[in-house]
Backbone bond lengths (Angstrom), bond angles and torsions (degrees), N, CA, C in turn:
res aa  C-N    CA-C-N  psi(-1)  N-CA   C-N-CA  omega(-1)  CA-C   N-CA-C  phi
1 M - - - 1.474 - - 1.537 109.03 -
2 S 1.239 121.72 8.17 1.477 125.34 -177.88 1.598 109.96 -62.91
3 L 1.343 114.90 -40.65 1.455 118.13 179.69 1.596 107.69 -63.80
4 W 1.282 117.87 -36.51 1.426 121.17 -179.87 1.551 107.92 -61.43
5 E 1.324 117.67 -43.71 1.492 119.72 178.26 1.508 112.72 -57.68
6 I 1.373 114.72 -37.92 1.473 116.81 -179.81 1.526 109.11 -74.16
7 R 1.349 115.69 -35.11 1.478 117.18 178.88 1.545 111.90 -64.18
8 K 1.393 115.33 -36.67 1.455 118.80 179.93 1.536 111.89 -65.15
9 S 1.338 115.87 -32.48 1.483 121.04 176.73 1.544 112.27 -70.81
10 V 1.337 114.78 -31.10 1.448 120.01 -176.33 1.515 113.22 -84.28
11 K 1.394 113.34 -33.14 1.466 118.11 -167.60 1.554 114.54 -56.17
12 P 1.336 120.92 -40.50 1.481 118.84 -179.74 1.434 118.30 -60.87
13 W 1.396 115.91 -19.22 1.468 119.54 -177.14 1.469 113.74 -96.36
14 V 1.348 119.74 -1.64 1.428 121.74 -177.38 1.558 112.83 -113.06
15 S 1.371 112.13 116.10 1.481 113.29 -173.50 1.501 112.20 -148.55
16 G 1.408 115.27 38.88 1.418 116.46 173.38 1.504 119.24 101.03
17 E 1.417 113.98 -3.91 1.436 115.01 -177.44 1.596 109.30 -100.75
18 T 1.353 114.09 -179.75 1.448 120.31 174.27 1.505 109.16 -75.21
19 I 1.328 116.15 133.32 1.506 122.63 178.70 1.523 107.87 -134.02
20 L 1.234 116.12 128.77 1.416 123.31 166.04 1.509 114.54 -100.81
21 F 1.295 118.13 155.19 1.492 120.69 173.72 1.487 111.84 -152.77
22 G 1.316 116.07 142.50 1.460 121.47 -179.82 1.485 111.09 -78.21
23 C 1.317 117.72 134.52 1.482 123.71 179.00 1.449 114.37 -136.77
24 S 1.370 117.49 117.09 1.388 124.44 -177.51 1.528 113.44 -93.66
25 G 1.388 112.42 -11.61 1.464 116.21 -172.20 1.469 113.87 92.28
26 G 1.375 117.83 -3.93 1.435 123.34 177.54 1.511 111.55 -85.39
27 T 1.403 115.72 175.94 1.396 123.02 -169.59 1.534 113.76 -55.19
28 D 1.421 115.60 -49.48 1.441 119.71 -170.08 1.594 107.57 -68.65
29 S 1.270 118.35 -45.97 1.493 121.31 -174.00 1.523 109.68 -72.61
30 M 1.374 118.58 -28.74 1.461 119.55 179.59 1.543 108.59 -77.38
31 A 1.363 116.79 -32.95 1.478 118.48 175.58 1.569 106.95 -63.72
32 L 1.329 113.78 -45.10 1.479 118.09 179.25 1.512 110.74 -55.45
33 A 1.338 115.60 -45.25 1.441 122.30 -174.19 1.603 110.35 -63.09
34 A 1.352 113.04 -41.01 1.524 118.79 178.68 1.528 108.91 -66.95
35 A 1.307 116.15 -39.66 1.543 117.99 -172.12 1.581 104.79 -77.11
36 L 1.343 123.80 -31.21 1.387 122.44 178.45 1.461 112.33 -69.01
37 L 1.306 120.67 -39.03 1.442 123.86 176.92 1.567 111.39 -57.99
38 K 1.407 110.92 -42.87 1.453 115.24 -175.45 1.591 110.44 -71.38
39 E 1.289 117.64 -25.40 1.415 123.83 -174.34 1.570 111.88 -110.17
40 S 1.302 119.53 22.52 1.452 123.02 -165.17 1.567 112.08 -61.73
41 N 1.308 116.05 -36.55 1.435 121.43 173.13 1.530 111.40 52.75
42 N 1.364 118.10 44.75 1.387 126.43 178.39 1.603 112.28 68.33
43 S 1.325 116.30 15.89 1.431 119.44 179.96 1.559 106.18 -81.11
44 K 1.290 111.61 158.36 1.492 116.81 169.42 1.481 109.82 -101.15
45 I 1.371 115.77 105.09 1.428 120.54 -170.84 1.455 111.97 -108.70
46 I 1.192 118.28 122.38 1.554 127.20 -177.08 1.437 118.42 -120.11
47 P 1.384 115.76 111.44 1.483 114.64 175.65 1.485 113.38 -70.49
48 V 1.344 117.97 149.55 1.453 121.16 173.88 1.488 110.79 -117.39
49 V 1.276 117.84 119.00 1.500 124.58 -179.34 1.452 110.44 -108.16
50 V 1.426 117.13 124.04 1.411 121.26 -173.51 1.579 104.24 -117.44
51 D 1.307 116.66 124.48 1.465 125.32 171.14 1.517 105.63 -89.20
52 H 1.362 114.49 110.43 1.528 117.03 -179.92 1.493 111.28 -80.90
53 G 1.371 119.00 -12.74 1.493 121.87 179.94 1.534 112.69 64.78
54 L 1.266 117.63 27.07 1.480 122.86 -178.07 1.535 112.06 -92.93
55 Q 1.285 118.77 -9.99 1.457 120.09 178.25 1.555 107.13 -130.87
56 S 1.354 113.69 160.56 1.473 115.93 -176.36 1.522 111.51 -64.50
57 N 1.280 118.46 -31.59 1.478 123.86 -178.31 1.518 115.86 -99.75
58 S 1.352 114.13 19.16 1.484 118.82 -170.71 1.523 108.51 -62.85
59 A 1.307 118.95 -41.72 1.468 120.16 -176.37 1.502 110.74 -67.81
60 E 1.368 116.40 -33.30 1.478 119.67 172.42 1.470 113.29 -64.09
61 I 1.316 116.02 -44.99 1.450 122.95 178.03 1.532 114.30 -56.90
62 A 1.365 111.86 -43.09 1.456 118.68 179.09 1.500 110.88 -63.85
63 A 1.360 117.08 -43.34 1.440 123.38 -178.09 1.559 108.27 -64.66
64 Q 1.301 116.43 -42.06 1.473 120.30 176.43 1.576 114.17 -59.84
65 T 1.363 111.21 -39.24 1.472 116.35 177.37 1.495 110.47 -65.19
66 V 1.308 117.19 -44.85 1.476 118.95 177.58 1.550 111.22 -59.61
67 A 1.326 116.76 -42.01 1.452 119.72 177.89 1.555 112.07 -60.70
68 K 1.300 115.33 -39.43 1.548 119.33 -177.72 1.508 107.45 -68.71
69 L 1.361 115.77 -36.75 1.456 117.77 -178.10 1.521 110.11 -68.21
70 K 1.316 116.10 -39.02 1.508 117.05 177.86 1.501 112.66 -72.02
71 E 1.292 114.58 -28.41 1.514 117.78 175.44 1.514 108.45 -70.68
72 L 1.300 121.29 -32.70 1.422 124.33 175.45 1.543 111.28 -65.72
73 G 1.278 114.02 -31.25 1.566 117.56 -178.80 1.495 115.34 132.30
74 Y 1.302 118.29 5.51 1.479 118.77 177.08 1.536 112.33 -82.81
75 S 1.268 116.68 123.59 1.441 120.88 -177.22 1.542 113.27 -83.88
76 E 1.367 115.05 -24.09 1.457 119.58 -179.49 1.506 111.05 -129.49
77 V 1.267 120.15 130.62 1.405 126.00 176.28 1.476 113.91 -131.19
78 A 1.350 118.74 120.12 1.476 118.82 -178.71 1.524 108.78 -84.72
79 T 1.375 115.45 134.85 1.465 120.07 -177.97 1.568 108.90 -128.63
80 A 1.329 113.26 154.42 1.443 120.44 172.42 1.446 110.57 -164.17
81 R 1.345 117.95 157.88 1.454 125.47 176.39 1.531 107.78 -108.44
82 A 1.351 113.32 126.65 1.436 120.41 -177.08 1.582 111.73 -85.31
83 N 1.302 113.81 145.45 1.500 117.82 172.33 1.461 109.29 -99.96
84 V 1.321 119.76 92.80 1.501 122.65 -173.27 1.547 108.91 -90.15
85 E 1.339 110.77 112.66 1.520 119.08 173.53 1.383 110.19 -103.00
86 V 1.357 114.99 112.85 1.451 121.81 -169.14 1.490 107.29 -80.98
87 T 1.372 117.97 110.04 1.506 120.00 -175.67 1.541 107.73 -123.36
88 D 1.324 118.51 -32.17 1.468 121.14 -176.94 1.520 114.82 -138.39
89 G 1.283 112.23 43.95 1.499 118.41 -177.94 1.520 108.59 104.01
90 L 1.386 115.59 144.43 1.450 119.06 -175.93 1.543 113.37 -66.42
91 E 1.334 117.32 -42.63 1.492 119.63 178.27 1.505 111.65 -57.45
92 A 1.384 117.07 -49.77 1.436 120.62 -175.79 1.526 111.74 -67.09
93 S 1.362 116.29 -36.87 1.465 120.30 -178.73 1.484 108.73 -70.61
94 A 1.302 120.05 -40.91 1.462 121.75 178.86 1.540 110.19 -64.23
95 R 1.310 113.27 -44.53 1.449 115.68 177.25 1.552 113.59 -58.00
96 R 1.243 115.78 -43.28 1.482 121.67 178.73 1.541 109.14 -58.49
97 A 1.236 116.56 -49.98 1.453 124.38 -176.39 1.601 110.17 -61.86
98 R 1.310 109.53 -41.91 1.535 117.68 178.44 1.489 112.56 -60.14
99 Y 1.340 114.47 -47.73 1.436 119.91 -177.40 1.461 114.67 -69.06
100 L 1.333 118.10 -28.64 1.410 125.64 170.49 1.521 110.30 -55.68
101 I 1.344 116.73 -47.57 1.375 124.87 -176.65 1.580 107.42 -70.96
102 F 1.299 118.37 -38.79 1.443 120.90 177.68 1.527 111.88 -60.03
103 K 1.347 114.51 -42.97 1.412 118.76 177.94 1.501 115.29 -67.59
104 Q 1.299 117.48 -27.10 1.508 120.15 175.62 1.510 108.37 -71.49
105 F 1.352 116.52 -38.23 1.545 117.45 175.79 1.469 111.48 -67.56
106 I 1.336 115.32 -36.96 1.504 118.37 -179.41 1.494 110.43 -62.56
107 D 1.405 112.91 -40.06 1.499 113.11 177.99 1.504 113.83 -67.67
108 S 1.383 116.44 -29.73 1.474 120.59 178.84 1.469 114.91 -74.70
109 Y 1.387 114.94 -41.93 1.461 117.65 -173.17 1.515 114.80 -98.97
110 Q 1.277 114.27 -17.77 1.512 120.71 178.16 1.580 108.14 53.95
111 P 1.303 121.56 54.95 1.400 124.85 -177.01 1.565 109.03 -77.16
112 K 1.377 114.30 159.96 1.485 117.67 172.69 1.508 109.15 -73.05
113 Y 1.319 118.66 -39.13 1.503 121.39 176.37 1.492 112.05 -136.77
114 F 1.280 113.28 156.29 1.485 120.78 167.47 1.513 105.42 -117.70
115 M 1.317 118.32 113.32 1.442 118.79 -173.66 1.517 111.66 -92.70
116 L 1.341 114.01 145.68 1.500 121.32 174.93 1.542 109.97 -125.93
117 A 1.325 113.36 145.97 1.565 118.72 -167.17 1.444 111.29 -95.65
118 H 1.359 119.96 27.90 1.507 116.79 174.66 1.491 113.29 -66.22
119 T 1.316 117.43 142.77 1.428 124.34 -170.98 1.533 107.88 -114.95
120 L 1.331 114.30 -179.71 1.445 126.59 178.55 1.526 108.77 -56.35
121 N 1.339 117.32 -44.36 1.423 121.63 176.87 1.483 115.02 -59.58
122 D 1.383 116.24 -43.14 1.436 118.67 179.50 1.591 109.57 -63.63
123 Q 1.292 114.15 -31.70 1.485 118.80 178.55 1.457 111.09 -65.94
124 A 1.334 117.59 -46.44 1.459 122.75 178.87 1.506 111.40 -57.42
125 E 1.394 113.19 -50.17 1.419 120.39 178.04 1.546 113.86 -53.81
126 S 1.291 115.30 -37.96 1.499 120.45 -176.65 1.527 107.70 -68.70
127 V 1.403 114.86 -38.93 1.441 114.83 -176.86 1.577 110.73 -68.16
128 L 1.380 116.85 -38.86 1.426 120.43 178.07 1.494 111.45 -63.00
129 L 1.343 117.69 -42.30 1.445 123.10 178.81 1.555 110.71 -61.41
130 G 1.332 114.12 -40.29 1.524 118.69 178.97 1.454 108.29 -65.43
131 L 1.351 119.83 -41.88 1.487 120.20 -177.80 1.525 110.27 -64.62
132 A 1.322 115.52 -40.45 1.529 119.93 -179.94 1.508 110.79 -62.65
133 R 1.347 119.08 -25.77 1.442 122.68 -174.75 1.512 110.33 -98.06
134 G 1.344 115.53 -0.54 1.468 120.68 179.54 1.583 112.34 70.50
135 S 1.285 114.70 34.26 1.485 117.57 -175.25 1.500 115.08 -74.79
136 G 1.301 120.42 165.67 1.423 124.00 178.05 1.500 110.76 -89.82
137 A 1.334 114.46 -169.75 1.464 122.75 -170.65 1.519 111.69 -64.02
138 R 1.320 118.55 -34.04 1.461 122.07 179.80 1.466 111.39 -65.30
139 S 1.344 119.35 -44.96 1.470 122.85 179.77 1.515 110.12 -68.39
140 L 1.383 116.07 -41.52 1.430 120.13 -176.94 1.483 114.02 -72.76
141 S 1.378 114.70 -10.47 1.456 117.11 175.65 1.507 111.44 -77.57
142 G 1.256 116.54 -1.89 1.495 121.10 176.34 1.496 114.28 61.62
143 M 1.375 115.78 -145.51 1.445 119.07 -175.81 1.531 113.00 -93.66
144 A 1.297 116.33 139.39 1.466 119.60 -179.33 1.578 107.76 -84.84
145 T 1.357 113.26 147.01 1.470 116.40 175.77 1.538 111.95 -60.90
146 V 1.336 113.76 -38.20 1.511 121.26 176.18 1.486 110.81 -124.63
147 N 1.274 115.94 123.23 1.499 122.86 175.72 1.540 108.08 -131.07
148 N 1.280 114.35 91.35 1.528 118.80 -175.01 1.570 105.95 61.51
149 I 1.319 114.94 -125.52 1.451 120.91 -176.84 1.559 110.54 -80.58
150 F 1.321 121.75 -9.86 1.475 120.67 -174.04 1.571 104.66 -92.23
151 V 1.303 112.75 137.99 1.434 122.83 177.15 1.502 112.84 -127.60
152 R 1.261 119.49 136.70 1.459 124.62 178.34 1.584 107.28 -118.31
153 P 1.284 117.69 84.73 1.442 121.27 -176.08 1.572 114.95 -68.98
154 L 1.293 116.76 -17.79 1.513 118.64 -173.63 1.567 113.33 -101.47
155 L 1.284 119.26 14.68 1.472 119.59 -178.17 1.544 110.30 -65.15
156 K 1.233 121.97 -13.15 1.469 121.89 177.46 1.543 111.45 -100.96
157 N 1.341 117.53 0.13 1.403 124.51 -178.79 1.533 112.02 -100.83
158 A 1.296 120.14 131.25 1.437 119.91 176.98 1.476 114.08 -77.45
159 R 1.290 117.00 156.96 1.500 120.11 179.29 1.586 109.05 -59.78
160 A 1.241 117.71 -32.41 1.496 118.58 178.61 1.463 110.57 -57.47
161 Q 1.347 117.69 -35.37 1.498 123.98 -177.22 1.526 109.55 -68.07
162 T 1.391 115.40 -45.93 1.450 118.93 176.77 1.516 113.83 -62.74
163 E 1.339 114.83 -38.20 1.470 118.70 175.90 1.487 112.66 -61.02
164 A 1.318 114.40 -46.05 1.500 120.81 -178.57 1.540 111.03 -70.55
165 A 1.322 116.17 -32.02 1.482 118.27 174.51 1.513 114.26 -65.72
166 C 1.281 115.67 -37.09 1.511 120.33 174.37 1.426 111.19 -62.98
167 I 1.305 117.26 -46.49 1.542 121.83 -178.39 1.494 104.91 -63.75
168 E 1.352 120.73 -45.09 1.467 119.57 -175.62 1.518 110.84 -64.84
169 A 1.369 117.41 -31.13 1.437 119.37 -178.25 1.555 112.43 -90.43
170 G 1.288 115.63 -0.18 1.490 119.66 178.55 1.468 114.32 70.64
171 I 1.318 113.75 31.44 1.524 118.91 -179.45 1.535 111.41 -97.33
172 K 1.307 114.60 122.21 1.448 119.75 172.25 1.562 111.07 -86.09
173 V 1.313 115.02 116.48 1.473 121.17 -173.55 1.505 112.98 -94.56
174 W 1.315 117.02 163.28 1.398 121.22 172.60 1.462 110.38 -98.09
175 D 1.349 115.98 136.38 1.354 121.23 -178.03 1.589 108.75 -106.25
176 D 1.299 113.60 104.48 1.514 122.07 -174.91 1.548 106.32 -65.60
177 P 1.390 117.12 119.42 1.443 119.63 177.84 1.478 113.24 -60.07
178 H 1.314 120.87 -23.54 1.442 124.19 175.22 1.522 111.05 -62.02
179 N 1.311 114.09 -27.20 1.547 114.86 178.12 1.553 114.15 -73.44
180 L 1.306 115.40 -3.78 1.410 120.92 175.12 1.523 113.57 -114.98
181 D 1.275 113.79 1.49 1.543 120.84 -173.21 1.572 108.87 -86.83
182 E 1.221 118.84 108.41 1.441 122.00 -178.02 1.531 116.95 -74.93
183 R 1.332 113.10 4.88 1.464 113.02 170.00 1.512 111.26 -70.89
184 F 1.303 118.92 -18.85 1.433 126.16 179.23 1.479 111.15 -92.05
185 A 1.312 114.31 130.92 1.495 119.26 -176.75 1.474 114.00 -59.01
186 R 1.358 115.73 -38.14 1.527 118.37 -176.65 1.524 108.56 -66.36
187 V 1.375 116.43 -34.14 1.463 116.28 179.90 1.538 110.38 -69.01
188 K 1.298 115.02 -36.31 1.474 119.91 176.90 1.598 109.06 -60.61
189 V 1.301 116.48 -45.10 1.406 120.36 178.83 1.561 112.14 -58.07
190 R 1.413 112.53 -48.40 1.411 119.63 -175.15 1.618 113.30 -65.83
191 K 1.365 111.24 -45.43 1.458 117.10 -177.44 1.489 118.26 -79.38
192 N 1.356 112.80 -34.63 1.527 120.82 -173.17 1.460 114.78 -107.99
193 L 1.292 115.62 -55.86 1.446 119.13 -169.97 1.558 115.06 -72.08
194 L 1.347 117.08 -54.08 1.426 118.41 179.72 1.513 116.56 -59.61
195 P 1.299 117.89 -38.29 1.513 119.68 174.27 1.528 112.89 -61.92
196 I 1.329 116.98 -36.68 1.483 119.53 175.31 1.566 111.39 -64.67
197 F 1.258 117.15 -43.06 1.434 119.43 176.07 1.471 113.32 -61.32
198 E 1.273 116.38 -46.09 1.496 123.83 179.36 1.529 109.87 -59.52
199 E 1.352 114.25 -42.67 1.519 118.54 -177.27 1.535 109.92 -69.49
200 N 1.335 116.85 -40.04 1.407 119.43 -168.33 1.571 113.31 -95.21
201 L 1.284 116.83 -26.08 1.428 123.32 -178.52 1.516 116.25 -110.11
202 G 1.366 114.57 -7.48 1.442 117.66 175.61 1.563 111.31 101.65
203 P 1.327 121.69 162.31 1.430 122.82 179.06 1.512 111.47 -69.87
204 G 1.325 114.43 157.65 1.444 120.24 -178.69 1.512 113.34 105.53
205 I 1.251 120.18 -1.14 1.472 121.53 -177.24 1.512 113.19 -65.06
206 T 1.367 112.68 -40.25 1.560 118.01 179.56 1.555 108.14 -58.91
207 E 1.354 113.88 -46.74 1.488 119.44 -174.75 1.586 109.82 -67.56
208 A 1.393 112.80 -36.16 1.517 116.46 -178.90 1.598 108.34 -68.11
209 L 1.357 117.27 -41.27 1.429 118.89 -178.34 1.539 109.27 -65.45
210 A 1.332 116.49 -41.30 1.457 115.15 176.77 1.456 114.40 -65.12
211 R 1.319 117.53 -33.50 1.457 122.89 177.48 1.533 111.95 -66.21
212 T 1.367 115.45 -37.05 1.473 118.75 175.41 1.466 112.47 -64.65
213 A 1.424 116.54 -33.46 1.475 120.59 178.51 1.505 109.04 -65.01
214 D 1.391 116.98 -42.14 1.499 119.21 176.71 1.506 114.73 -58.18
215 L 1.404 113.22 -45.41 1.447 118.04 -177.38 1.540 110.45 -65.63
216 L 1.317 116.19 -41.89 1.455 117.32 -178.16 1.511 112.16 -72.08
217 R 1.349 119.35 -27.27 1.394 120.08 176.01 1.519 110.65 -66.43
218 D 1.299 118.21 -38.89 1.487 118.64 174.70 1.510 112.71 -58.69
219 D 1.325 115.43 -42.06 1.480 119.99 179.91 1.477 108.50 -65.45
220 A 1.377 119.21 -50.99 1.439 122.79 -175.87 1.550 112.15 -63.03
221 D 1.371 116.31 -33.86 1.482 118.39 174.33 1.501 112.16 -65.00
222 A 1.317 118.27 -40.76 1.386 121.64 178.03 1.538 114.73 -64.10
223 L 1.363 114.74 -43.14 1.449 119.87 177.18 1.636 112.16 -64.46
224 D 1.352 110.83 -39.63 1.504 115.94 177.71 1.516 109.09 -64.19
225 D 1.386 120.26 -39.43 1.420 121.44 -179.21 1.563 110.10 -62.38
226 F 1.292 116.14 -45.49 1.503 119.23 177.79 1.518 111.83 -61.93
227 A 1.345 118.06 -41.63 1.475 120.56 177.81 1.492 110.25 -64.46
228 N 1.336 119.85 -40.40 1.437 121.96 -177.35 1.552 111.54 -68.51
229 Q 1.270 113.77 -33.87 1.499 118.91 179.99 1.551 108.99 -67.73
230 Y 1.331 115.63 -43.59 1.479 117.39 176.53 1.498 111.33 -65.24
231 F 1.285 117.96 -44.80 1.463 126.18 -175.43 1.567 109.18 -62.57
232 S 1.249 118.25 -39.03 1.387 119.25 -178.52 1.458 119.07 -65.01
233 Q 1.396 113.50 -17.96 1.400 120.33 176.48 1.592 114.93 -106.01
234 A 1.267 115.56 -1.67 1.445 123.65 -177.24 1.534 111.21 -92.66
235 D 1.320 113.66 160.56 1.498 121.94 168.68 1.538 105.89 -84.93
236 A 1.336 113.96 107.91 1.524 119.58 -168.53 1.558 111.94 -64.46
237 S 1.369 115.68 -23.89 1.511 116.64 -177.10 1.512 108.59 -105.98
238 N 1.267 121.98 6.10 1.429 123.82 -176.77 1.570 112.39 -150.31
239 L 1.300 117.43 67.89 1.536 125.02 -173.42 1.517 114.28 -76.12
240 D 1.267 115.07 140.11 1.491 118.51 178.87 1.472 110.38 -81.83
241 V 1.294 119.64 123.27 1.497 123.73 -176.33 1.589 110.39 -66.13
242 A 1.297 116.29 -42.98 1.454 122.49 -177.90 1.548 109.09 -58.15
243 E 1.356 116.06 -42.66 1.434 119.27 -176.07 1.609 106.46 -72.87
244 L 1.342 117.92 -39.83 1.528 120.88 178.78 1.546 107.55 -62.20
245 E 1.297 119.48 -38.23 1.426 120.77 -177.31 1.588 111.05 -62.15
246 R 1.284 115.41 -30.24 1.453 121.89 -174.91 1.561 110.97 -78.95
247 L 1.316 116.14 -21.09 1.413 123.04 177.51 1.502 112.46 -72.95
248 P 1.350 119.37 140.50 1.432 121.62 168.41 1.593 110.82 -52.70
249 K 1.283 117.25 145.15 1.504 118.35 -175.16 1.474 111.24 -58.63
250 A 1.365 120.98 -37.00 1.479 125.15 -176.77 1.551 106.93 -61.24
251 I 1.313 117.74 -36.44 1.464 119.82 -179.33 1.542 111.34 -82.20
252 R 1.345 113.94 -41.09 1.510 118.01 179.71 1.493 111.91 -58.12
253 T 1.354 118.46 -41.54 1.480 120.37 -177.58 1.506 110.26 -68.41
254 R 1.370 115.76 -34.12 1.455 119.10 177.04 1.492 112.64 -68.05
255 V 1.362 118.10 -39.37 1.460 120.50 174.25 1.499 111.76 -62.18
256 L 1.282 118.59 -40.89 1.473 122.02 -179.85 1.565 107.38 -63.81
257 R 1.383 117.39 -41.58 1.458 120.28 -178.45 1.554 107.01 -60.20
258 L 1.299 117.00 -47.96 1.475 120.28 -176.25 1.494 109.20 -62.16
259 A 1.314 114.88 -38.62 1.595 116.63 178.80 1.454 113.18 -63.44
260 I 1.333 113.84 -45.85 1.459 120.67 -174.02 1.588 108.65 -66.47
261 Y 1.370 117.56 -41.54 1.493 118.88 176.16 1.550 109.63 -64.29
262 K 1.337 117.14 -41.88 1.456 117.03 179.26 1.535 112.35 -63.11
263 A 1.285 114.73 -33.65 1.515 119.04 178.41 1.537 112.33 -69.38
264 G 1.351 116.23 -16.28 1.544 116.17 172.18 1.491 114.84 127.71
265 A 1.401 118.97 10.34 1.414 118.05 176.03 1.521 108.85 -72.43
266 P 1.399 114.62 138.36 1.500 118.18 -178.13 1.503 113.02 -61.95
267 S 1.319 116.23 142.59 1.462 121.00 -176.84 1.533 108.75 -56.01
268 G 1.323 114.85 137.16 1.509 121.73 174.56 1.492 115.03 78.64
269 M 1.378 117.42 -0.08 1.462 119.74 -175.83 1.546 119.00 -91.76
270 L 1.310 114.28 -3.39 1.516 118.83 -179.65 1.519 110.90 -88.23
271 S 1.276 118.16 121.41 1.406 124.79 173.16 1.486 115.06 -93.06
272 A 1.333 116.40 166.81 1.502 118.33 179.52 1.528 111.63 -59.59
273 D 1.356 114.68 -34.15 1.535 119.63 176.11 1.521 110.42 -61.37
274 H 1.348 115.95 -44.08 1.487 118.58 -178.26 1.544 109.96 -59.55
275 I 1.382 115.14 -48.41 1.482 118.05 -179.94 1.514 111.20 -62.77
276 A 1.317 116.78 -41.51 1.497 120.19 -179.93 1.523 111.19 -58.77
277 S 1.312 116.79 -42.03 1.487 122.13 177.80 1.498 110.10 -61.83
278 A 1.361 116.36 -42.78 1.403 120.26 -178.27 1.545 110.41 -66.90
279 E 1.345 115.28 -42.66 1.461 120.66 -175.72 1.555 111.20 -68.58
280 A 1.309 112.99 -26.53 1.523 117.37 179.82 1.510 111.41 -65.19
281 L 1.375 118.07 -25.93 1.432 120.07 175.13 1.528 112.96 -60.47
282 I 1.342 114.97 -21.92 1.488 120.70 177.98 1.466 114.31 -96.77
283 S 1.388 114.86 -53.27 1.435 122.41 -172.87 1.517 116.76 -86.15
284 D 1.328 116.28 -22.64 1.484 119.54 -175.06 1.568 106.14 -135.37
285 W 1.345 115.36 53.81 1.514 118.47 -176.56 1.497 109.76 -79.83
286 H 1.294 115.00 127.88 1.417 122.66 173.61 1.517 113.31 -145.79
287 G 1.327 112.02 35.62 1.463 118.64 176.87 1.442 115.48 81.93
288 Q 1.422 119.60 18.28 1.443 118.21 -174.67 1.562 112.53 -69.51
289 K 1.327 113.04 165.59 1.389 122.40 179.06 1.589 113.54 -67.96
290 E 1.260 115.08 170.64 1.486 119.32 173.62 1.530 111.79 -56.81
291 V 1.273 115.19 155.89 1.536 123.72 179.67 1.493 103.85 -104.11
292 S 1.404 116.81 124.97 1.392 123.04 173.44 1.496 113.43 -94.40
293 L 1.314 119.30 132.72 1.449 120.91 -174.95 1.541 110.62 -130.32
294 P 1.354 117.05 170.05 1.489 120.75 -179.84 1.514 108.80 -57.56
295 G 1.305 115.52 149.82 1.407 121.65 -177.10 1.556 116.49 79.22
296 N 1.340 114.12 15.47 1.462 121.27 -177.75 1.538 111.98 61.99
297 V 1.321 115.15 27.15 1.446 117.78 177.82 1.552 108.47 -83.73
298 K 1.381 113.22 134.51 1.437 120.20 -179.29 1.528 109.42 -118.24
299 L 1.379 118.00 134.47 1.419 121.10 174.33 1.495 111.75 -117.04
300 S 1.189 117.61 129.19 1.576 122.06 179.93 1.551 108.53 -132.40
301 R 1.306 109.52 150.46 1.551 118.01 174.21 1.528 107.62 -104.91
302 I 1.343 114.97 114.87 1.476 115.08 -175.81 1.568 104.14 -139.26
303 S 1.309 114.96 124.18 1.425 123.54 176.15 1.546 114.17 48.20
304 G 1.360 110.18 46.66 1.562 117.89 173.76 1.538 109.66 75.97
305 R 1.310 120.22 19.52 1.472 120.97 175.62 1.575 107.95 -129.08
306 I 1.297 117.25 149.82 1.419 124.87 169.41 1.497 107.77 -97.58
307 T 1.317 120.15 109.84 1.409 123.35 179.85 1.588 110.67 -104.18
308 L 1.313 111.35 141.37 1.424 116.73 -178.23 1.519 109.74 -121.13
309 S 1.351 115.34 134.20 1.470 115.43 179.59 1.529 109.42 -147.21
310 T 1.268 116.99 167.12 1.488 120.52 174.63 1.533 109.88 -124.48
311 L 1.390 110.95 154.21 1.503 114.43 -177.82 1.519 108.43 -77.80
């Protein structure tokens, strides 16, 4: 009955519109593929297969995945080869290239949703990785079920369920060798860290970590809402220090982040250290110089105001 569990997770999201989903040929995405077919409900469902070109047989694997999807019953499969430029780690670079392709297909097909096959286990791994990096509430909240057009319907399903669903459906899946390569931090967490937790603290650690992500997301969403409300009424390039001082630090740092991005910092390029340096202009002011940030954004404290400018 494992496939039925996957189908139950998918069913609320399928209601007659066009839906795309990413499919690597692995266990999770093939379980999603099988469930979506069963619950199609007159929807136009199109798998998207991306060849990252990172292995010598990657084109062959992509072709095999397309063949398996058509054997399952998909008449149309969207395919593309990614151009992966490794700039900040292989995993992150591959993900960035993959999402660029996803967005191209989103523009072409105009789907209601683009589904991703992340599971409960992926969520738990993300929380542990965030803890190891000293991340804040937003990063520790893991992956959202809904993020704009992207939907992750399987975040409450364990990997054991997707594995059993594929066996039940008679699907032979592809085991990506990167999923066993301990050069990658996520693989180390999956193979080494989580099993130690389960062995020493008892079963249920994966579920507990995923639950922590849900709780932190609620908190982070509330703080973001407060910060957005303040920011919507503020002068983004000329912030009042006295007003910022009265805000709780968790909201103040979010306001600064919003202002810095609006000033021109590239998306995703602000680190915790960047925000701490900016916040120190308010909470630890001792006449320090301007703060230089990504995108040539400059923050200065002048006459009780935080001014933002770009070169």
